[in-house]
C-alpha positions in Angstrom: 76.1 78.3 116.1 77.1 80.5 119.0 80.7 81.0 120.1 82.3 79.0 122.9 81.0 81.2 125.7 77.5 80.9 124.3 77.7 77.1 124.3 79.0 77.2 127.9 76.1 79.5 128.8 73.6 77.1 127.2 75.2 74.3 129.3 74.8 76.3 132.4 71.1 76.9 131.6 70.5 73.2 130.9 72.3 72.1 134.1 70.4 74.6 136.3 67.6 72.1 137.1 70.2 70.2 139.2 69.7 72.8 141.9 66.2 71.5 142.3 67.1 67.8 142.3 70.3 67.7 144.2 69.8 68.0 148.0 72.8 70.1 149.0 73.7 73.5 147.6 77.5 72.8 147.5 76.9 69.5 145.7 74.8 71.2 143.1 77.4 73.9 142.6 80.1 71.3 142.0 77.9 69.4 139.7 77.1 72.5 137.6 80.7 73.9 137.9 82.4 70.7 136.7 79.7 69.7 134.2 79.2 72.9 132.2 82.6 72.5 130.5 81.3 69.6 128.6 79.0 72.0 126.7 81.8 72.0 124.2 82.0 68.2 123.8 80.5 67.9 120.3 83.1 70.4 119.0 85.8 67.9 119.5 85.2 67.2 115.8 87.1 70.5 115.1 90.3 68.9 116.4 89.7 65.4 115.2 89.1 66.6 111.7 92.8 67.6 111.5 93.8 64.0 112.0 91.0 62.0 110.5 89.8 62.6 106.9 86.2 61.4 107.4 85.4 63.7 110.3 84.0 67.1 109.7 82.4 69.8 111.8 78.7 69.3 112.6 79.1 65.7 111.5 78.7 62.5 113.6 80.0 64.1 116.8 77.0 66.5 116.7 74.5 63.6 117.2 72.6 62.4 120.2 74.1 58.9 119.7 77.7 60.1 119.9 77.1 62.5 122.8 75.5 59.6 124.7 78.3 57.2 123.8 80.9 59.8 124.9 79.0 60.7 128.1 79.4 57.2 129.5 83.2 57.0 129.8 83.7 60.8 130.3 80.9 60.8 132.8 82.5 58.0 134.7 85.7 59.9 134.8 83.8 63.0 136.1 82.1 60.8 138.7 85.5 59.7 139.8 86.5 63.4 140.1 83.3 64.0 142.1 84.4 61.2 144.6 87.9 62.6 144.8 86.6 66.1 145.5 84.3 64.6 148.1 87.1 62.7 149.8 89.0 65.9 150.2 86.1 68.3 151.1 83.0 66.2 152.0 80.9 68.4 149.8 78.6 65.6 148.8 75.8 64.0 150.9 76.0 60.2 151.4 73.4 59.7 148.7 75.2 61.9 146.2 78.5 60.0 146.8 76.8 56.7 146.0 75.5 58.1 142.8 78.6 60.1 141.8 79.2 58.1 138.6 75.6 58.5 137.5 75.8 62.2 138.3 78.9 62.5 136.2 77.3 60.8 133.2 74.2 63.0 133.5 76.3 66.2 133.7 78.3 65.3 130.6 75.2 64.1 128.7 73.1 67.1 129.5 75.9 69.6 128.7 76.6 67.8 125.4 73.0 67.9 124.4 72.8 71.6 125.2 75.4 72.1 122.6 73.3 70.4 120.0 70.3 72.4 120.9 72.2 75.7 120.6 73.5 74.6 117.2 69.9 73.8 116.1 68.9 77.4 117.0 71.7 78.8 114.8 71.5 80.2 111.4 72.0 77.4 108.9 73.0 79.7 106.1 76.6 80.0 107.3 77.3 76.9 109.2 76.6 73.3 108.2 73.3 72.0 109.6 73.5 69.3 112.1 71.7 65.9 112.0 71.2 65.2 115.7 69.0 62.2 115.3 71.4 60.3 113.0 71.2 57.3 112.4 67.5 57.2 113.0 66.7 60.2 110.9 69.2 61.4 108.2 68.0 64.9 107.9 69.0 68.2 109.4 67.0 69.8 112.2 66.6 73.6 112.6 64.2 74.5 115.3 64.1 78.1 114.5 66.6 80.5 113.0 67.1 82.8 116.0 70.8 82.8 116.6 73.2 84.3 114.0 76.6 82.6 113.5 79.0 83.9 116.1 76.5 86.5 117.3 78.0 88.6 120.1 74.6 89.2 121.6 73.6 85.6 121.6 76.9 84.4 122.9 77.1 86.9 125.7 73.4 86.7 126.4 73.4 83.0 126.8 76.4 83.2 129.1 74.9 85.9 131.2 71.6 84.1 131.4 73.3 80.8 132.4 75.4 82.5 135.1 72.3 84.5 136.4 70.1 81.4 136.6 72.7 79.5 138.6 73.5 82.5 140.9 69.8 82.8 141.6 69.6 79.1 142.2 72.5 79.3 144.6 70.7 81.9 146.8 67.3 80.1 146.3 68.7 76.8 147.5 68.8 76.7 151.2 68.9 73.1 152.0 69.7 73.6 155.7 72.7 71.3 155.6 75.0 74.2 154.9 73.6 76.0 158.0 73.6 72.9 160.1 77.3 72.3 159.3 78.2 75.9 160.2 76.3 75.7 163.5 77.9 72.3 164.3 81.3 73.6 163.5 80.9 76.6 165.8 79.8 74.5 168.8 
C-alpha cells in the first residue's frame, strides 16, 4: 500500500489512455484532472470504520464489486460536473457532452480500480491483504511484492510518473481543435 500521493499517481497512470481516446486535448485534461481524485475511493473504509463496526480497512470497499457499485452514482455526479463545466467553458466536443455521464462513470471506475492494483502490489506483511474479486473468489491477491508499505520512493515515484505521462500526453495530443479555435477567435 502506497501513501495517498502514490494512489493518486497510479490513478493518473491508469487514466492516461484517455488522451488517446478523447478527441480534444482540453476534454482529456478535464477528464484526467477531475477523475484522478477518485484514486482514493476504496480508502473511504478508513472513515466509515469509525462509524460502522463491520467495516475495516482493505475489506469490502477494496473489491471490484464495490468500486463498480460506487462508480455508478459518483460517476453520474462527475458527469453532471462535466456538463456544468462545459456549459461555462465549452471545453467538451458535442460527442463528449452527450457521453458526459458515461465518461464520469469510467473516470471514477478506472481510478478506483487503480487503487486496488496499487494495493495488490504492496507488501502484505504490514497491511491486510485485499480480496479484490470478492464475492467470486474469497482469497487475497498479491501480484508481486514490489511496493513497501508507505514507501517514499514508490509514493513519489508513482506520482512523478503519473504527472509525467500526462504532461507528455498533453504535448503529444494535438487534435487541431485547440488550434482551430485559436485561429477562429483571432479572426
